[in-house]
Every structure is written in C-alpha cells, then in structure tokens.
C-alpha positions in Angstrom: -42.7 -11.7 9.2 -40.3 -14.7 9.3 -41.0 -15.4 5.6 -40.3 -11.8 4.6 -36.9 -12.0 6.4 -36.1 -15.3 4.6 -37.0 -13.9 1.2 -34.9 -10.8 1.9 -31.9 -13.0 2.8 -32.5 -15.2 -0.2 -32.7 -12.3 -2.6 -29.8 -10.2 -1.2 -27.5 -12.9 0.2 -24.4 -11.7 -1.7 -25.0 -8.1 -0.6 -25.1 -9.3 3.0 -22.0 -11.4 2.4 -20.2 -8.4 0.9 -21.3 -6.1 3.8 -20.0 -8.6 6.4 -16.8 -9.0 4.4 -16.3 -5.2 4.3 -16.7 -4.9 8.0 -14.2 -7.8 8.6 -11.7 -6.1 6.3 -12.1 -2.9 8.2 -11.4 -4.7 11.5 -8.3 -6.4 10.1 -6.8 -3.2 8.7 -7.5 -0.9 11.6 -4.7 0.3 13.9 -2.7 -2.3 15.8 -3.8 -0.8 19.2 -7.5 -1.1 18.4 -7.1 -4.5 16.8 -5.3 -6.0 19.8 -7.6 -4.3 22.4 -10.7 -5.6 20.6 -9.3 -8.9 19.4 -12.1 -11.0 21.1 -15.0 -9.1 19.4 -13.2 -9.2 16.1 -12.6 -12.9 16.2 -16.3 -13.4 17.3 -17.4 -11.2 14.3 -15.3 -13.4 12.0 -16.9 -16.5 13.4 -20.4 -15.1 13.1 -19.6 -14.0 9.5 -18.6 -17.5 8.5 -21.5 -19.2 10.2 -24.0 -16.7 8.7 -22.4 -17.2 5.2 -23.0 -20.9 5.5 -26.6 -20.3 6.7 -27.6 -18.1 3.7 -25.9 -20.8 1.5 -23.3 -18.6 -0.2 -21.8 -20.4 -3.2 -18.6 -22.3 -2.4 -16.9 -20.5 -5.3 -17.3 -17.2 -3.4 -15.2 -18.5 -0.5 -12.4 -19.6 -2.9 -12.5 -16.4 -4.9 -12.5 -14.2 -1.8 -9.7 -16.3 -0.3 -7.6 -15.7 -3.4 -8.2 -12.0 -3.4 -7.5 -11.7 0.3 -4.2 -13.7 -0.3 -3.2 -11.2 -3.0 -4.0 -8.4 -0.5 -1.8 -10.0 2.1 1.1 -10.1 -0.4 0.6 -6.4 -1.1 0.7 -5.6 2.6 3.9 -7.6 3.0 5.3 -5.8 -0.1 4.6 -2.3 1.3 6.1 -3.2 4.8 2.8 -3.8 6.6 3.7 -7.3 7.8 1.4 -7.4 10.8 -1.7 -6.6 8.6 -0.4 -9.0 6.0 -0.3 -11.8 8.5 -3.9 -11.1 9.5 -5.0 -11.2 5.8 -3.0 -14.4 5.2 -4.7 -16.0 8.2 -8.1 -14.9 6.9 -7.3 -16.2 3.5 -6.5 -19.7 4.9 -9.6 -19.6 7.1 -11.8 -18.8 4.1 -10.5 -21.6 1.9 -10.7 -24.1 4.8 -14.3 -23.0 5.4 -15.0 -23.3 1.7 -14.1 -27.0 1.8 -16.2 -27.4 5.0 -19.3 -25.9 3.4 -19.1 -28.2 0.5 -20.0 -31.1 2.8 -22.2 -29.0 5.0 -24.5 -28.0 2.1 -25.0 -31.7 1.2 -26.1 -32.3 4.8 -28.3 -29.1 4.6 -30.1 -30.5 1.5 -30.5 -33.9 3.1 -32.2 -32.3 6.1 -34.4 -30.1 3.9 -35.6 -33.1 1.9 -36.8 -34.7 5.1 -38.6 -31.6 6.2 -36.2 -30.9 9.1 -35.0 -27.4 8.0 -36.2 -26.0 11.3 -33.5 -28.1 13.1 -30.9 -26.4 11.0 -32.3 -23.0 11.8 -32.4 -23.8 15.5 -28.8 -25.0 15.3 -27.7 -21.8 13.7 -29.6 -19.8 16.3 -28.1 -21.7 19.2 -24.6 -21.5 17.7 -24.9 -17.7 17.2 -26.1 -17.2 20.8 -23.2 -19.3 22.1 -20.7 -17.2 20.1 -22.2 -13.9 21.3 -22.5 -15.0 24.9 -18.9 -16.4 24.9 -17.6 -13.2 23.2 -19.2 -11.0 25.9 -17.8 -13.1 28.8 -14.4 -13.4 27.2 -14.2 -9.7 26.3 -15.0 -8.7 29.8 -12.1 -10.6 31.2 -9.8 -9.6 28.3 -10.6 -5.9 28.8 -9.8 -6.2 32.5 -6.4 -7.7 31.7 -5.7 -5.0 29.1 -6.5 -2.3 31.7 -4.1 -4.0 34.2 -1.4 -4.2 31.5 -1.8 -0.5 30.7 -1.6 0.4 34.4 1.7 -1.5 34.8 3.0 0.0 31.6 2.4 3.5 32.9 4.2 2.7 36.1 7.1 1.3 34.0 7.3 4.5 31.9 7.6 6.5 35.2 10.6 4.4 36.4 12.2 4.4 32.9 12.0 8.2 32.9 13.6 8.2 36.4 16.3 5.9 35.0 15.4 3.2 37.4 15.6 0.5 34.6 15.4 -2.5 36.9 12.1 -1.5 38.3 10.9 -0.5 34.8 11.8 -4.1 33.7 9.8 -5.6 36.5 6.7 -3.7 35.8 7.0 -4.2 32.0 7.1 -8.0 32.5 3.9 -7.7 34.6 2.3 -5.6 31.8 3.1 -8.2 29.2 1.8 -11.0 31.3 -1.6 -9.4 31.2 -1.5 -8.5 27.5 0.8 -10.5 25.2 0.0 -8.0 22.4 1.2 -4.9 24.2 3.8 -3.9 21.6 4.6 -0.6 23.5 5.5 -2.6 26.6 7.8 -4.9 24.5 9.5 -1.8 23.0 10.1 -0.2 26.4 11.3 -3.5 27.8 13.8 -3.9 25.0 15.0 -0.4 25.5 15.3 -0.9 29.3 17.5 -4.0 28.8 19.5 -2.0 26.3 20.2 0.6 29.0 21.6 -2.0 31.4 23.5 -3.5 28.4 21.7 -6.9 28.4 21.8 -7.0 24.6 20.4 -10.5 24.1 17.2 -9.7 26.1 17.0 -6.3 24.5 17.1 -7.7 21.0 14.5 -10.4 21.9 11.9 -8.0 23.1 12.5 -5.3 20.5 12.0 -8.0 17.8 8.7 -9.0 19.5 7.5 -5.3 19.3 8.3 -5.2 15.6 6.5 -8.4 14.9 3.4 -7.1 16.5 3.6 -3.7 14.7 5.7 -4.0 11.6 5.9 -0.3 10.9 7.0 0.6 14.5 9.9 2.9 14.0 11.2 3.3 17.6 12.1 -0.3 18.4 13.7 -0.6 15.0 16.2 2.2 15.9 16.8 0.6 19.3 17.3 -2.8 17.7 19.9 -1.3 15.4 21.7 0.2 18.5 21.5 -3.2 20.3 23.2 -5.0 17.3 25.7 -2.2 17.1 26.7 -2.4 20.8 26.8 -6.2 20.6 29.3 -5.9 17.6 26.9 -7.4 15.1 27.6 -4.6 12.7 26.1 -6.2 9.5 22.8 -6.8 11.2 22.8 -3.3 12.6 23.4 -1.9 9.1 20.5 -3.9 7.7 18.1 -2.7 10.5 19.1 1.0 10.0 18.6 0.6 6.2 15.1 -0.6 6.9 14.5 2.3 9.3 15.8 4.8 6.7 13.1 3.5 4.2 10.5 3.9 6.8 11.4 7.5 7.8 13.5 9.0 5.1 14.2 12.3 6.9 14.8 11.0 10.4 18.0 11.6 12.4 18.1 8.3 14.2 18.6 6.0 11.2 21.1 8.3 9.5 23.2 8.8 12.6 23.0 5.1 13.6 24.2 3.7 10.3 26.9 6.4 10.1 28.2 5.4 13.5 28.4 1.8 12.5 30.2 2.6 9.3 32.7 4.6 11.4 33.2 1.6 13.7 34.0 -0.8 10.8 36.3 1.8 9.2 34.3 2.8 6.1 34.9 6.5 6.6 33.4 7.6 3.2 30.0 6.0 3.8 30.1 7.1 7.4 30.8 10.7 6.4 27.9 10.7 3.9 25.4 9.4 6.4 26.6 11.7 9.2 26.5 14.8 7.1 22.9 14.0 6.2 22.2 13.5 9.9 23.8 16.9 10.6 21.3 18.6 8.3 18.5 17.2 10.5 20.0 17.8 13.9 23.4 19.5 14.3 23.3 19.7 18.1 24.1 16.1 18.8 27.4 15.8 20.7 28.5 12.4 19.4 27.6 13.4 15.8 30.0 16.3 15.9 32.7 14.2 17.6 32.4 11.6 14.9 32.5 14.2 12.1 35.6 15.8 13.7 37.2 12.4 14.1 36.6 11.4 10.4 38.0 14.7 9.1 41.0 14.3 11.5 41.7 10.8 10.1 41.4 12.1 6.6 43.9 14.9 7.4 41.3 17.6 6.8 42.3 19.4 10.0 40.4 22.7 9.3 37.1 20.8 8.9 37.9 18.6 12.0 38.6 21.7 14.1 35.2 23.3 13.0 33.3 20.3 14.4 35.4 19.9 17.5 35.0 23.6 18.4 31.2 23.2 18.4 31.4 20.8 21.4 34.7 21.7 23.1 32.9 23.5 26.0 30.1 21.0 26.3 29.9 18.3 28.9 30.1 14.8 27.6 26.6 13.5 27.7 25.6 10.4 29.8 25.3 7.3 27.7 27.9 8.4 25.2 27.8 5.6 22.7 31.4 5.1 22.0 34.5 4.9 24.2 36.8 7.1 22.1 40.5 7.2 22.5 40.9 11.0 22.7 39.0 13.8 24.2 37.9 16.8 22.1 40.4 19.0 23.8 43.3 16.6 22.9 42.2 16.6 19.3 42.2 20.4 19.2 45.5 20.6 20.9 47.1 18.3 18.3 45.5 20.1 15.4 46.7 23.5 16.7 50.4 22.4 17.0 
C-alpha cells in the first residue's frame, strides 16, 4: 500500500502541487473577514503546502516560476485597488522564492541521505513535522477563535453605544475589541468614526487608515477619513481621499458631497457646484447640500436659483452635526434676496 502511494505521488507530483497551489490562492483571495478569522489555518496550510512540495521533490524552477507569476498577480491586485490581497500575494511570492533557494540545498541533503539508505529518516522527519504543524494549528486556532469571539462581542457593545451617541463608551469597547483581534477592520472603522464625532481628528485619522490598510476597498472609512481631513483643514488630502472614493463608488452621494463641500471651503465655486449638483441627483434631501447650493448661487448673484434651494430647507430644523459653521441662517439669506 505504501509503495502504491509513493508511486502515485511520484507520477502526479505536479498535479498535487497545482492542487495545493490552487487551494492556497483561494484562501489568499477570499473575503477579508474570512481570511482574518481563519488566519491560523491558512498559514498552517501554507506551511504544509511548502513542506509537502519539498517532500515530493518539486523542481526548484517551479518555485521560481510560481513566485514570478504570483508577483505579477500581486501587481495586478495593486493596480485594480485590491491592496490588501496584493500584499498577501506579494508575501506569498517572496516566501516561494525564499523556499526555492532553501530546497536547492535541501535536495542535496535528501540525495545524500538516500545514497546511504536513510530515506526512512527523511520520511519520518516529514511526518513528525507535519504532525507538529497540524497539532500547533489546532491549539493556536482554538485560542485565536476565542479571541475573535471576544472581539466581536465588544464590537457589538460598541455599536450599541455608538448608536446611542455615547461615543466615549463606544471608544472604550472598541479598544477592547481591537486588543483581542488586531485584524478587526470594522472595529478600526467605528473607532475612527467615534473619534471623529468627538473631534479628535488625529486619532480618527490614525484608526481609519488602519481600517483601510486591512481592507483596501473599504468605502465607509474612506469617506470618514475624507471628512476628518476636511475638518482638520487638510483640504488637499481630503480632496485626494474623496477622489479615490469616487472611483470606488461612482454613483455614491458621500464622495460627491464631500469633495463638493471641500471645494466650497477653498473657494473653488465652479468645481464645488459641479460636484454638489451631481450629489443632488443622488440625494436631494440633505440639508447641508441645499444650503451649500443656495450659498454658491447667492455668491454668484444667481438669486433666483439660490432662493429655490433655500426654500427647500427654510422650514426644516438644522440637523445635529451640521458640518460647517455658516455665517448666515437660511432665513437671513431669503430675507436679503427678497429685498
């Protein structure tokens, strides 16, 4: 039976190598939440894949060719805005080429052992190493999963406090959540938003950037980061962030409105008007949007257009968290226009 298994491995070693490679690629490209929740088994699978590849004596060239192709794949992921997956592929590429150099010397040792009739010691070594990897993975994953569950528990508590506008308690629970799971990008996002609510812009930016690094196509922290830069008077950075967000979600209100508001602040009324009119097509019920449109038309002496937008919000209550401290109320504008 053992000889049959060896013959099968010898005959189909590259099919087995390709199958392991395909499974590894699947694990690396899967959703961020799954990847971070099952990081320990994925890393263990990667280790087992490399050890088994050496055991079945895959040609060294295969490691180098695979490494090059994986590197090209990482560049494509970076190019298409999937930085978090690109980083995983880049790491795998470096690992493959490093392992390729290692196997070059390992195979010499393997042949030396075979010539002396000690192949069974190599087989035993691989078996023991595989058992250690599996045993370590099971133990590590059990503890890792426990920490993830605790992180999720604290995150849910934080969501409750954030909804109740108790941002300081939310911040406390979110720090606990992150302590148990450093890869909880949702907790980093909410933590950055909570700091934004209490106008601690430096901490807000720090944690929102962490969320984006963990999940490069994460839209929500990108919009919040643009707002943090905007409120901290870093207008150029805010514009760049909103432009990135616009590319990610072309028809979304947040990016159009955000960049339009920044252009208004820096006095570029034409660009501001273009962005805000596109935002209005998506959501015309936003109070601040109508205020900004009215203000722009007023400054351009287009009073009829200004009045149209001010009339839409004149009887509405100014919402909490109104982004800008404007000089005039809507009713004052209307009064001046109507003179």
